[in-house]
One Martini backbone bead per residue (centre of mass of N, CA, C, O) as a GRO file, in nm:
protein
   96
    1MET     BB    1 -26.729  -7.901   5.114
    2LYS     BB    2 -26.707  -8.034   4.811
    3SER     BB    3 -26.860  -8.005   4.489
    4TYR     BB    4 -27.024  -8.210   4.234
    5TRP     BB    5 -27.137  -8.215   3.884
    6VAL     BB    6 -27.382  -8.362   3.688
    7TYR     BB    7 -27.469  -8.300   3.342
    8ILE     BB    8 -27.737  -8.197   3.114
    9LEU     BB    9 -27.756  -8.109   2.780
   10ALA     BB   10 -27.966  -7.929   2.540
   11SER     BB   11 -28.101  -7.808   2.239
   12LYS     BB   12 -28.378  -7.952   2.303
   13ARG     BB   13 -28.644  -8.116   2.307
   14ASN     BB   14 -28.520  -8.417   2.220
   15GLY     BB   15 -28.236  -8.355   2.157
   16THR     BB   16 -27.933  -8.288   2.187
   17LEU     BB   17 -27.681  -8.443   2.395
   18TYR     BB   18 -27.491  -8.360   2.706
   19VAL     BB   19 -27.225  -8.480   2.912
   20GLY     BB   20 -27.109  -8.361   3.238
   21VAL     BB   21 -26.848  -8.216   3.456
   22THR     BB   22 -26.832  -8.025   3.777
   23ASN     BB   23 -26.748  -7.761   4.033
   24ASN     BB   24 -26.901  -7.520   3.842
   25PRO     BB   25 -27.199  -7.472   3.697
   26VAL     BB   26 -27.222  -7.173   3.635
   27ARG     BB   27 -26.964  -7.146   3.469
   28ARG     BB   28 -26.984  -7.391   3.273
   29ILE     BB   29 -27.258  -7.324   3.142
   30TRP     BB   30 -27.179  -7.044   3.049
   31GLU     BB   31 -26.963  -7.143   2.854
   32HIS     BB   32 -27.151  -7.301   2.674
   33ARG     BB   33 -27.362  -7.070   2.607
   34ASN     BB   34 -27.097  -6.884   2.495
   35ASP     BB   35 -26.887  -7.065   2.330
   36PHE     BB   36 -26.609  -7.136   2.506
   37VAL     BB   37 -26.673  -7.428   2.420
   38GLY     BB   38 -26.555  -7.630   2.218
   39GLY     BB   39 -26.725  -7.829   1.993
   40PHE     BB   40 -27.006  -7.991   2.046
   41THR     BB   41 -27.180  -7.761   2.184
   42LYS     BB   42 -27.123  -7.555   1.961
   43LYS     BB   43 -27.198  -7.708   1.701
   44TYR     BB   44 -27.505  -7.802   1.838
   45GLN     BB   45 -27.631  -7.606   2.043
   46VAL     BB   46 -27.576  -7.703   2.360
   47HIS     BB   47 -27.752  -7.499   2.628
   48ILE     BB   48 -27.955  -7.672   2.799
   49LEU     BB   49 -28.038  -7.720   3.127
   50VAL     BB   50 -28.190  -8.048   3.234
   51TYR     BB   51 -27.955  -8.170   3.430
   52LEU     BB   52 -27.875  -8.231   3.792
   53GLU     BB   53 -27.606  -8.366   3.998
   54GLU     BB   54 -27.486  -8.429   4.331
   55THR     BB   55 -27.152  -8.447   4.485
   56ASN     BB   56 -26.862  -8.503   4.716
   57ASP     BB   57 -26.736  -8.703   4.490
   58VAL     BB   58 -26.527  -8.701   4.230
   59MET     BB   59 -26.530  -9.002   4.147
   60ALA     BB   60 -26.836  -9.030   4.130
   61ALA     BB   61 -26.877  -8.815   3.911
   62LEU     BB   62 -26.699  -8.950   3.693
   63GLU     BB   63 -26.853  -9.221   3.687
   64ARG     BB   64 -27.131  -9.104   3.616
   65GLU     BB   65 -27.054  -8.982   3.352
   66LYS     BB   66 -26.966  -9.244   3.216
   67GLN     BB   67 -27.233  -9.388   3.248
   68LEU     BB   68 -27.416  -9.185   3.090
   69LYS     BB   69 -27.252  -9.199   2.821
   70LYS     BB   70 -27.335  -9.516   2.783
   71TRP     BB   71 -27.610  -9.462   2.752
   72LYS     BB   72 -27.893  -9.465   2.623
   73ARG     BB   73 -28.085  -9.222   2.506
   74GLN     BB   74 -28.356  -9.306   2.645
   75TRP     BB   75 -28.244  -9.310   2.933
   76LYS     BB   76 -28.182  -9.008   2.944
   77ILE     BB   77 -28.465  -8.909   2.889
   78ASN     BB   78 -28.592  -9.046   3.136
   79LEU     BB   79 -28.425  -8.897   3.345
   80ILE     BB   80 -28.512  -8.614   3.278
   81GLN     BB   81 -28.827  -8.664   3.301
   82SER     BB   82 -28.820  -8.745   3.609
   83LYS     BB   83 -28.707  -8.436   3.694
   84ASN     BB   84 -28.784  -8.275   3.391
   85PRO     BB   85 -29.066  -8.289   3.208
   86SER     BB   86 -29.037  -7.986   3.059
   87TRP     BB   87 -28.739  -7.902   2.997
   88LYS     BB   88 -28.629  -7.699   3.179
   89ASP     BB   89 -28.423  -7.437   3.236
   90LEU     BB   90 -28.187  -7.450   3.515
   91TYR     BB   91 -27.983  -7.213   3.522
   92ASN     BB   92 -28.145  -6.969   3.672
   93ASN     BB   93 -28.158  -7.169   3.949
   94LEU     BB   94 -27.878  -7.144   4.032
   95THR     BB   95 -27.722  -7.183   4.388
   96VAL     BB   96 -27.382  -7.249   4.407
   0.00000   0.00000   0.00000
């Protein structure tokens, strides 16, 4: 069964946030961290993985990404802090 992940990157604690979706978080976050993805994350140096959620349904992942992108900034911060209160970089712990 295939998995899909919705993720949030941050530039620093309470910094600039970016919401994305992928089927391979190790590869995708690596691309962001190494500035292979042009645009927003490269421009604002948004490279710290602070939130990750998994689903087996690609449509659910895409809908969740859209939902989170519409959320107010404080709601996103609250979501991150509920799962990752220290804003620890989760990238090195990925085992997918």
